[in-house]
N, CA, C and O atoms as CSV, one atom per row, in Angstrom:
chain,resi,resn,atom,element,x,y,z
A,1,UNK,N,N,-74.524,37.023,-8.640
A,1,UNK,CA,C,-73.284,36.436,-8.152
A,1,UNK,C,C,-72.319,36.231,-9.320
A,1,UNK,O,O,-72.720,35.807,-10.404
A,2,UNK,N,N,-71.075,36.529,-9.088
A,2,UNK,CA,C,-70.045,36.399,-10.118
A,2,UNK,C,C,-69.697,34.937,-10.293
A,2,UNK,O,O,-69.476,34.221,-9.316
A,3,UNK,N,N,-69.647,34.484,-11.567
A,3,UNK,CA,C,-69.261,33.115,-11.851
A,3,UNK,C,C,-67.809,32.873,-11.509
A,3,UNK,O,O,-66.970,33.754,-11.697
A,4,UNK,N,N,-67.500,31.683,-11.007
A,4,UNK,CA,C,-66.143,31.366,-10.576
A,4,UNK,C,C,-65.096,31.504,-11.661
A,4,UNK,O,O,-63.962,31.891,-11.380
A,5,UNK,N,N,-65.456,31.194,-12.901
A,5,UNK,CA,C,-64.490,31.279,-13.997
A,5,UNK,C,C,-64.135,32.710,-14.365
A,5,UNK,O,O,-63.139,32.945,-15.049
A,6,UNK,N,N,-64.936,33.665,-13.920
A,6,UNK,CA,C,-64.643,35.056,-14.262
A,6,UNK,C,C,-63.666,35.693,-13.276
A,6,UNK,O,O,-63.103,36.746,-13.575
A,7,UNK,N,N,-63.454,35.094,-12.128
A,7,UNK,CA,C,-62.554,35.674,-11.118
A,7,UNK,C,C,-61.133,35.917,-11.622
A,7,UNK,O,O,-60.602,37.004,-11.395
A,8,UNK,N,N,-60.494,34.961,-12.293
A,8,UNK,CA,C,-59.144,35.247,-12.804
A,8,UNK,C,C,-59.119,36.414,-13.793
A,8,UNK,O,O,-58.170,37.198,-13.800
A,9,UNK,N,N,-60.152,36.533,-14.625
A,9,UNK,CA,C,-60.192,37.635,-15.585
A,9,UNK,C,C,-60.370,38.978,-14.883
A,9,UNK,O,O,-59.744,39.969,-15.258
A,10,UNK,N,N,-61.212,39.004,-13.879
A,10,UNK,CA,C,-61.406,40.238,-13.114
A,10,UNK,C,C,-60.098,40.642,-12.454
A,10,UNK,O,O,-59.695,41.804,-12.521
A,11,UNK,N,N,-59.440,39.687,-11.820
A,11,UNK,CA,C,-58.183,39.960,-11.133
A,11,UNK,C,C,-57.108,40.428,-12.100
A,11,UNK,O,O,-56.433,41.425,-11.844
A,12,UNK,N,N,-56.942,39.717,-13.208
A,12,UNK,CA,C,-55.927,40.094,-14.189
A,12,UNK,C,C,-56.244,41.444,-14.817
A,12,UNK,O,O,-55.336,42.231,-15.086
A,13,UNK,N,N,-57.512,41.717,-15.050
A,13,UNK,CA,C,-57.901,43.005,-15.600
A,13,UNK,C,C,-57.544,44.153,-14.671
A,13,UNK,O,O,-57.045,45.189,-15.111
A,14,UNK,N,N,-57.803,43.962,-13.382
A,14,UNK,CA,C,-57.459,45.001,-12.402
A,14,UNK,C,C,-55.951,45.175,-12.278
A,14,UNK,O,O,-55.458,46.300,-12.199
A,15,UNK,N,N,-55.220,44.067,-12.260
A,15,UNK,CA,C,-53.754,44.137,-12.156
A,15,UNK,C,C,-53.172,44.864,-13.365
A,15,UNK,O,O,-52.325,45.744,-13.209
A,16,UNK,N,N,-53.618,44.505,-14.564
A,16,UNK,CA,C,-53.078,45.129,-15.779
A,16,UNK,C,C,-53.431,46.609,-15.855
A,16,UNK,O,O,-52.585,47.434,-16.199
A,17,UNK,N,N,-54.667,46.945,-15.537
A,17,UNK,CA,C,-55.085,48.342,-15.587
A,17,UNK,C,C,-54.316,49.174,-14.565
A,17,UNK,O,O,-53.812,50.250,-14.885
A,18,UNK,N,N,-54.227,48.674,-13.342
A,18,UNK,CA,C,-53.485,49.394,-12.299
A,18,UNK,C,C,-52.010,49.512,-12.672
A,18,UNK,O,O,-51.397,50.558,-12.458
A,19,UNK,N,N,-51.445,48.456,-13.221
A,19,UNK,CA,C,-50.042,48.481,-13.635
A,19,UNK,C,C,-49.782,49.465,-14.755
A,19,UNK,O,O,-48.762,50.154,-14.756
A,20,UNK,N,N,-50.694,49.537,-15.707
A,20,UNK,CA,C,-50.544,50.494,-16.802
A,20,UNK,C,C,-50.611,51.930,-16.314
A,20,UNK,O,O,-49.837,52.782,-16.749
A,21,UNK,N,N,-51.535,52.189,-15.413
A,21,UNK,CA,C,-51.655,53.536,-14.851
A,21,UNK,C,C,-50.431,53.866,-14.002
A,21,UNK,O,O,-49.902,54.975,-14.078
A,22,UNK,N,N,-49.983,52.913,-13.197
A,22,UNK,CA,C,-48.793,53.140,-12.367
A,22,UNK,C,C,-47.555,53.375,-13.224
A,22,UNK,O,O,-46.742,54.246,-12.915
A,23,UNK,N,N,-47.406,52.610,-14.291
A,23,UNK,CA,C,-46.268,52.791,-15.197
A,23,UNK,C,C,-46.283,54.158,-15.844
A,23,UNK,O,O,-45.235,54.778,-16.025
A,24,UNK,N,N,-47.460,54.627,-16.192
A,24,UNK,CA,C,-47.575,55.953,-16.793
A,24,UNK,C,C,-47.260,57.049,-15.771
A,24,UNK,O,O,-46.548,58.004,-16.081
A,25,UNK,N,N,-47.785,56.911,-14.571
A,25,UNK,CA,C,-47.548,57.930,-13.542
A,25,UNK,C,C,-46.084,57.998,-13.128
A,25,UNK,O,O,-45.558,59.071,-12.834
A,26,UNK,N,N,-45.435,56.835,-13.108
A,26,UNK,CA,C,-44.037,56.787,-12.662
A,26,UNK,C,C,-43.071,57.295,-13.715
A,26,UNK,O,O,-42.153,58.051,-13.397
A,27,UNK,N,N,-43.264,56.892,-14.969
A,27,UNK,CA,C,-42.276,57.215,-15.999
A,27,UNK,C,C,-42.874,57.962,-17.197
A,27,UNK,O,O,-42.174,58.198,-18.182
A,28,UNK,N,N,-44.143,58.333,-17.126
A,28,UNK,CA,C,-44.845,58.976,-18.239
A,28,UNK,C,C,-44.791,58.122,-19.504
A,28,UNK,O,O,-44.674,58.643,-20.614
A,29,UNK,N,N,-44.876,56.796,-19.321
A,29,UNK,CA,C,-44.810,55.857,-20.426
A,29,UNK,C,C,-46.209,55.638,-21.009
A,29,UNK,O,O,-47.042,54.946,-20.423
A,30,UNK,N,N,-46.444,56.237,-22.163
A,30,UNK,CA,C,-47.734,56.071,-22.834
A,30,UNK,C,C,-47.945,54.613,-23.264
A,30,UNK,O,O,-49.066,54.116,-23.153
A,31,UNK,N,N,-46.906,53.902,-23.755
A,31,UNK,CA,C,-47.126,52.491,-24.092
A,31,UNK,C,C,-47.565,51.646,-22.886
A,31,UNK,O,O,-48.374,50.730,-23.034
A,32,UNK,N,N,-47.038,51.949,-21.708
A,32,UNK,CA,C,-47.483,51.230,-20.510
A,32,UNK,C,C,-48.955,51.490,-20.237
A,32,UNK,O,O,-49.708,50.574,-19.907
A,33,UNK,N,N,-49.355,52.740,-20.376
A,33,UNK,CA,C,-50.755,53.102,-20.142
A,33,UNK,C,C,-51.674,52.418,-21.146
A,33,UNK,O,O,-52.665,51.794,-20.769
A,34,UNK,N,N,-51.337,52.540,-22.424
A,34,UNK,CA,C,-52.174,51.962,-23.471
A,34,UNK,C,C,-52.201,50.434,-23.357
A,34,UNK,O,O,-53.264,49.819,-23.439
A,35,UNK,N,N,-51.029,49.830,-23.170
A,35,UNK,CA,C,-50.959,48.373,-23.065
A,35,UNK,C,C,-51.688,47.848,-21.841
A,35,UNK,O,O,-52.471,46.903,-21.935
A,36,UNK,N,N,-51.430,48.461,-20.692
A,36,UNK,CA,C,-52.056,47.998,-19.457
A,36,UNK,C,C,-53.559,48.161,-19.463
A,36,UNK,O,O,-54.290,47.234,-19.114
A,37,UNK,N,N,-54.026,49.335,-19.859
A,37,UNK,CA,C,-55.467,49.579,-19.891
A,37,UNK,C,C,-56.114,48.755,-21.007
A,37,UNK,O,O,-57.232,48.265,-20.847
A,38,UNK,N,N,-55.418,48.604,-22.127
A,38,UNK,CA,C,-55.962,47.807,-23.228
A,38,UNK,C,C,-56.130,46.342,-22.864
A,38,UNK,O,O,-57.197,45.764,-23.074
A,39,UNK,N,N,-55.090,45.748,-22.325
A,39,UNK,CA,C,-55.182,44.337,-21.904
A,39,UNK,C,C,-56.173,44.193,-20.755
A,39,UNK,O,O,-56.917,43.215,-20.690
A,40,UNK,N,N,-56.180,45.169,-19.850
A,40,UNK,CA,C,-57.161,45.150,-18.759
A,40,UNK,C,C,-58.587,45.183,-19.283
A,40,UNK,O,O,-59.467,44.513,-18.743
A,41,UNK,N,N,-58.818,45.964,-20.338
A,41,UNK,CA,C,-60.151,46.028,-20.941
A,41,UNK,C,C,-60.534,44.700,-21.597
A,41,UNK,O,O,-61.690,44.280,-21.530
A,42,UNK,N,N,-59.564,44.044,-22.227
A,42,UNK,CA,C,-59.856,42.736,-22.840
A,42,UNK,C,C,-60.198,41.717,-21.752
A,42,UNK,O,O,-61.140,40.939,-21.898
A,43,UNK,N,N,-59.425,41.725,-20.659
A,43,UNK,CA,C,-59.756,40.837,-19.537
A,43,UNK,C,C,-61.122,41.187,-18.947
A,43,UNK,O,O,-61.887,40.293,-18.587
A,44,UNK,N,N,-61.432,42.481,-18.846
A,44,UNK,CA,C,-62.739,42.892,-18.329
A,44,UNK,C,C,-63.874,42.426,-19.224
A,44,UNK,O,O,-64.916,41.985,-18.739
A,45,UNK,N,N,-63.669,42.524,-20.532
A,45,UNK,CA,C,-64.662,42.031,-21.480
A,45,UNK,C,C,-64.848,40.530,-21.330
A,45,UNK,O,O,-65.972,40.029,-21.356
A,46,UNK,N,N,-63.737,39.815,-21.172
A,46,UNK,CA,C,-63.807,38.359,-20.980
A,46,UNK,C,C,-64.572,38.027,-19.698
A,46,UNK,O,O,-65.394,37.110,-19.685
A,47,UNK,N,N,-64.305,38.766,-18.627
A,47,UNK,CA,C,-65.000,38.517,-17.362
A,47,UNK,C,C,-66.501,38.728,-17.518
A,47,UNK,O,O,-67.304,37.950,-17.003
A,48,UNK,N,N,-66.871,39.781,-18.228
A,48,UNK,CA,C,-68.294,40.047,-18.477
A,48,UNK,C,C,-68.927,38.890,-19.256
A,48,UNK,O,O,-70.009,38.416,-18.908
A,49,UNK,N,N,-68.246,38.444,-20.309
A,49,UNK,CA,C,-68.789,37.363,-21.134
A,49,UNK,C,C,-68.923,36.064,-20.344
A,49,UNK,O,O,-69.923,35.356,-20.464
A,50,UNK,N,N,-67.910,35.756,-19.536
A,50,UNK,CA,C,-67.966,34.528,-18.735
A,50,UNK,C,C,-69.064,34.634,-17.680
A,50,UNK,O,O,-69.840,33.700,-17.481
A,51,UNK,N,N,-69.120,35.771,-17.016
A,51,UNK,CA,C,-70.089,35.972,-15.944
A,51,UNK,C,C,-71.522,35.805,-16.449
A,51,UNK,O,O,-72.362,35.207,-15.777
A,52,UNK,N,N,-71.789,36.342,-17.648
A,52,UNK,CA,C,-73.130,36.282,-18.211
A,52,UNK,C,C,-73.340,35.075,-19.119
A,52,UNK,O,O,-74.327,34.999,-19.851
A,53,UNK,N,N,-72.407,34.140,-19.062
A,53,UNK,CA,C,-72.511,32.886,-19.808
A,53,UNK,C,C,-72.716,33.124,-21.305
A,53,UNK,O,O,-73.500,32.432,-21.955
A,54,UNK,N,N,-72.004,34.108,-21.834
A,54,UNK,CA,C,-72.063,34.419,-23.266
A,54,UNK,C,C,-70.975,33.631,-23.992
A,54,UNK,O,O,-70.054,33.096,-23.375
A,55,UNK,N,N,-71.102,33.577,-25.288
A,55,UNK,CA,C,-70.119,32.868,-26.111
A,55,UNK,C,C,-68.774,33.582,-26.095
A,55,UNK,O,O,-68.704,34.807,-25.988
A,56,UNK,N,N,-67.722,32.805,-26.201
A,56,UNK,CA,C,-66.340,33.261,-26.386
A,56,UNK,C,C,-65.731,34.008,-25.194
A,56,UNK,O,O,-64.759,34.743,-25.368
A,57,UNK,N,N,-66.272,33.838,-24.014
A,57,UNK,CA,C,-65.682,34.477,-22.832
A,57,UNK,C,C,-64.333,33.878,-22.476
A,57,UNK,O,O,-63.362,34.602,-22.254
A,58,UNK,N,N,-64.275,32.552,-22.421
A,58,UNK,CA,C,-63.012,31.888,-22.087
A,58,UNK,C,C,-61.974,32.089,-23.185
A,58,UNK,O,O,-60.785,32.245,-22.909
A,59,UNK,N,N,-62.432,32.082,-24.422
A,59,UNK,CA,C,-61.512,32.304,-25.534
A,59,UNK,C,C,-60.937,33.728,-25.506
A,59,UNK,O,O,-59.768,33.936,-25.829
A,60,UNK,N,N,-61.756,34.689,-25.124
A,60,UNK,CA,C,-61.289,36.069,-25.013
A,60,UNK,C,C,-60.257,36.195,-23.903
A,60,UNK,O,O,-59.252,36.889,-24.059
A,61,UNK,N,N,-60.504,35.525,-22.784
A,61,UNK,CA,C,-59.549,35.554,-21.673
A,61,UNK,C,C,-58.233,34.880,-22.074
A,61,UNK,O,O,-57.155,35.348,-21.706
A,62,UNK,N,N,-58.323,33.793,-22.821
A,62,UNK,CA,C,-57.118,33.123,-23.301
A,62,UNK,C,C,-56.341,34.035,-24.249
A,62,UNK,O,O,-55.113,34.099,-24.183
A,63,UNK,N,N,-57.048,34.737,-25.126
A,63,UNK,CA,C,-56.381,35.667,-26.047
A,63,UNK,C,C,-55.676,36.786,-25.275
A,63,UNK,O,O,-54.553,37.159,-25.613
A,64,UNK,N,N,-56.326,37.317,-24.248
A,64,UNK,CA,C,-55.698,38.366,-23.433
A,64,UNK,C,C,-54.452,37.825,-22.743
A,64,UNK,O,O,-53.438,38.519,-22.661
A,65,UNK,N,N,-54.517,36.612,-22.253
A,65,UNK,CA,C,-53.365,35.995,-21.590
A,65,UNK,C,C,-52.213,35.791,-22.557
A,65,UNK,O,O,-51.054,36.012,-22.206
A,66,UNK,N,N,-52.529,35.369,-23.774
A,66,UNK,CA,C,-51.490,35.174,-24.785
A,66,UNK,C,C,-50.850,36.503,-25.182
A,66,UNK,O,O,-49.636,36.576,-25.372
A,67,UNK,N,N,-51.664,37.552,-25.306
A,67,UNK,CA,C,-51.120,38.879,-25.616
A,67,UNK,C,C,-50.194,39.365,-24.503
A,67,UNK,O,O,-49.104,39.874,-24.764
A,68,UNK,N,N,-50.640,39.202,-23.271
A,68,UNK,CA,C,-49.829,39.642,-22.137
A,68,UNK,C,C,-48.541,38.829,-22.041
A,68,UNK,O,O,-47.465,39.388,-21.830
A,69,UNK,N,N,-48.651,37.524,-22.194
A,69,UNK,CA,C,-47.452,36.678,-22.145
A,69,UNK,C,C,-46.503,37.026,-23.293
A,69,UNK,O,O,-45.286,37.041,-23.113
A,70,UNK,N,N,-47.059,37.301,-24.456
A,70,UNK,CA,C,-46.233,37.663,-25.602
A,70,UNK,C,C,-45.433,38.935,-25.384
A,70,UNK,O,O,-44.353,39.099,-25.951
A,71,UNK,N,N,-45.954,39.825,-24.573
A,71,UNK,CA,C,-45.234,41.053,-24.270
A,71,UNK,C,C,-44.310,40.953,-23.080
A,71,UNK,O,O,-43.270,41.611,-23.042
A,72,UNK,N,N,-44.677,40.134,-22.105
A,72,UNK,CA,C,-43.923,40.097,-20.849
A,72,UNK,C,C,-42.843,39.020,-20.792
A,72,UNK,O,O,-41.783,39.249,-20.210
A,73,UNK,N,N,-43.085,37.864,-21.377
A,73,UNK,CA,C,-42.090,36.787,-21.304
A,73,UNK,C,C,-40.760,37.204,-21.938
A,73,UNK,O,O,-39.714,36.970,-21.332
A,74,UNK,N,N,-40.753,37.814,-23.136
A,74,UNK,CA,C,-39.462,38.242,-23.686
A,74,UNK,C,C,-38.741,39.262,-22.793
A,74,UNK,O,O,-37.515,39.235,-22.688
A,75,UNK,N,N,-39.494,40.153,-22.158
A,75,UNK,CA,C,-38.871,41.128,-21.255
A,75,UNK,C,C,-38.302,40.461,-20.021
A,75,UNK,O,O,-37.225,40.826,-19.550
A,76,UNK,N,N,-39.025,39.484,-19.496
A,76,UNK,CA,C,-38.539,38.760,-18.318
A,76,UNK,C,C,-37.279,37.967,-18.656
A,76,UNK,O,O,-36.329,37.944,-17.873
A,77,UNK,N,N,-37.269,37.322,-19.810
A,77,UNK,CA,C,-36.098,36.543,-20.227
A,77,UNK,C,C,-34.914,37.469,-20.464
A,77,UNK,O,O,-33.792,37.165,-20.057
A,78,UNK,N,N,-35.158,38.594,-21.118
A,78,UNK,CA,C,-34.083,39.552,-21.409
A,78,UNK,C,C,-33.429,40.063,-20.122
A,78,UNK,O,O,-32.214,40.253,-20.072
A,79,UNK,N,N,-34.239,40.283,-19.087
A,79,UNK,CA,C,-33.697,40.761,-17.809
A,79,UNK,C,C,-33.235,39.608,-16.919
A,79,UNK,O,O,-32.852,39.821,-15.769
A,80,UNK,N,N,-33.273,38.394,-17.452
A,80,UNK,CA,C,-32.928,37.184,-16.696
A,80,UNK,C,C,-33.776,37.052,-15.432
A,80,UNK,O,O,-33.298,36.597,-14.392
A,81,UNK,N,N,-35.023,37.453,-15.537
A,81,UNK,CA,C,-36.017,37.379,-14.464
A,81,UNK,C,C,-35.608,38.177,-13.226
A,81,UNK,O,O,-36.030,37.857,-12.115
A,82,UNK,N,N,-34.785,39.218,-13.414
A,82,UNK,CA,C,-34.362,40.060,-12.291
A,82,UNK,C,C,-35.307,41.230,-12.071
A,82,UNK,O,O,-35.361,41.784,-10.973
A,83,UNK,N,N,-36.056,41.614,-13.107
A,83,UNK,CA,C,-37.046,42.671,-12.954
A,83,UNK,C,C,-38.358,42.026,-12.520
A,83,UNK,O,O,-38.882,41.158,-13.218
A,84,UNK,N,N,-38.890,42.443,-11.376
A,84,UNK,CA,C,-40.052,41.731,-10.827
A,84,UNK,C,C,-41.337,41.882,-11.633
A,84,UNK,O,O,-42.113,40.930,-11.727
A,85,UNK,N,N,-41.580,43.045,-12.211
A,85,UNK,CA,C,-42.862,43.238,-12.903
A,85,UNK,C,C,-43.003,42.316,-14.111
A,85,UNK,O,O,-44.005,41.607,-14.202
A,86,UNK,N,N,-42.046,42.293,-15.045
A,86,UNK,CA,C,-42.216,41.355,-16.165
A,86,UNK,C,C,-42.216,39.894,-15.721
A,86,UNK,O,O,-42.926,39.074,-16.303
A,87,UNK,N,N,-41.437,39.562,-14.707
A,87,UNK,CA,C,-41.395,38.170,-14.239
A,87,UNK,C,C,-42.742,37.746,-13.658
A,87,UNK,O,O,-43.251,36.672,-13.980
A,88,UNK,N,N,-43.311,38.586,-12.807
A,88,UNK,CA,C,-44.590,38.250,-12.174
A,88,UNK,C,C,-45.703,38.218,-13.210
A,88,UNK,O,O,-46.525,37.302,-13.205
A,89,UNK,N,N,-45.741,39.209,-14.102
A,89,UNK,CA,C,-46.781,39.219,-15.125
A,89,UNK,C,C,-46.642,38.049,-16.091
A,89,UNK,O,O,-47.641,37.549,-16.609
A,90,UNK,N,N,-45.417,37.612,-16.335
A,90,UNK,CA,C,-45.215,36.421,-17.173
A,90,UNK,C,C,-45.835,35.202,-16.525
A,90,UNK,O,O,-46.565,34.449,-17.171
A,91,UNK,N,N,-45.547,35.008,-15.259
A,91,UNK,CA,C,-46.083,33.845,-14.530
A,91,UNK,C,C,-47.606,33.916,-14.454
A,91,UNK,O,O,-48.289,32.923,-14.704
A,92,UNK,N,N,-48.139,35.094,-14.110
A,92,UNK,CA,C,-49.586,35.237,-13.996
A,92,UNK,C,C,-50.291,35.024,-15.333
A,92,UNK,O,O,-51.338,34.379,-15.391
A,93,UNK,N,N,-49.717,35.564,-16.403
A,93,UNK,CA,C,-50.366,35.405,-17.709
A,93,UNK,C,C,-50.337,33.955,-18.169
A,93,UNK,O,O,-51.305,33.471,-18.757
A,94,UNK,N,N,-49.248,33.265,-17.910
A,94,UNK,CA,C,-49.169,31.845,-18.276
A,94,UNK,C,C,-50.145,31.024,-17.433
A,94,UNK,O,O,-50.793,30.111,-17.946
A,95,UNK,N,N,-50.251,31.345,-16.150
A,95,UNK,CA,C,-51.190,30.629,-15.273
A,95,UNK,C,C,-52.632,30.876,-15.713
A,95,UNK,O,O,-53.420,29.936,-15.821
A,96,UNK,N,N,-52.975,32.133,-15.966
A,96,UNK,CA,C,-54.340,32.448,-16.402
A,96,UNK,C,C,-54.626,31.814,-17.762
A,96,UNK,O,O,-55.706,31.264,-17.979
A,97,UNK,N,N,-53.669,31.890,-18.665
A,97,UNK,CA,C,-53.851,31.278,-19.982
A,97,UNK,C,C,-54.042,29.774,-19.887
A,97,UNK,O,O,-54.873,29.202,-20.594
A,98,UNK,N,N,-53.276,29.135,-19.017
A,98,UNK,CA,C,-53.416,27.685,-18.825
A,98,UNK,C,C,-54.792,27.343,-18.267
A,98,UNK,O,O,-55.427,26.377,-18.692
A,99,UNK,N,N,-55.239,28.142,-17.317
A,99,UNK,CA,C,-56.564,27.921,-16.720
A,99,UNK,C,C,-57.655,28.034,-17.786
A,99,UNK,O,O,-58.530,27.173,-17.875
A,100,UNK,N,N,-57.602,29.089,-18.586
A,100,UNK,CA,C,-58.646,29.281,-19.585
A,100,UNK,C,C,-58.534,28.278,-20.735
A,100,UNK,O,O,-59.551,27.902,-21.318
A,101,UNK,N,N,-57.343,27.848,-21.065
A,101,UNK,CA,C,-57.196,26.786,-22.069
A,101,UNK,C,C,-57.829,25.495,-21.552
A,101,UNK,O,O,-58.485,24.778,-22.308
A,102,UNK,N,N,-57.636,25.201,-20.276
A,102,UNK,CA,C,-58.258,24.028,-19.666
A,102,UNK,C,C,-59.779,24.155,-19.690
A,102,UNK,O,O,-60.478,23.189,-19.994
A,103,UNK,N,N,-60.295,25.343,-19.372
A,103,UNK,CA,C,-61.738,25.548,-19.370
A,103,UNK,C,C,-62.313,25.356,-20.775
A,103,UNK,O,O,-63.380,24.764,-20.937
A,104,UNK,N,N,-61.608,25.856,-21.785
A,104,UNK,CA,C,-62.076,25.678,-23.160
A,104,UNK,C,C,-62.094,24.197,-23.510
A,104,UNK,O,O,-63.055,23.704,-24.100
A,105,UNK,N,N,-61.038,23.494,-23.147
A,105,UNK,CA,C,-60.972,22.057,-23.396
A,105,UNK,C,C,-62.091,21.322,-22.659
A,105,UNK,O,O,-62.711,20.406,-23.201
A,106,UNK,N,N,-62.336,21.729,-21.436
A,106,UNK,CA,C,-63.349,21.088,-20.596
A,106,UNK,C,C,-64.752,21.239,-21.188
A,106,UNK,O,O,-65.570,20.325,-21.091
A,107,UNK,N,N,-65.028,22.390,-21.799
A,107,UNK,CA,C,-66.373,22.636,-22.324
A,107,UNK,C,C,-66.581,22.086,-23.729
A,107,UNK,O,O,-67.711,22.085,-24.219
A,108,UNK,N,N,-65.536,21.623,-24.386
A,108,UNK,CA,C,-65.687,21.123,-25.766
A,108,UNK,C,C,-66.106,19.685,-25.776
A,108,UNK,O,O,-66.280,19.100,-26.846
């Protein structure tokens, strides 16, 4: 059974990977592919670590959230939140990051 704390990482990993592939297919954007699949892989690694109760799972998920927010929040602000993809990914990354920061605090 999948641990409850790994669900956000699994979801974010799938969203990022699918988004990176979709961005590449739509505009042939290699940075979208590399970024989306890369961040998705980090979230997937975090989900694996959390699920198997290994060390640094929550910290890995927090790092992935910070990386994603670092890339998406400036884009969302620049577009004045009119472009839906950066706006939604900004909100999701901040929410996931907040959740994992809370989990890290809770376990310390």
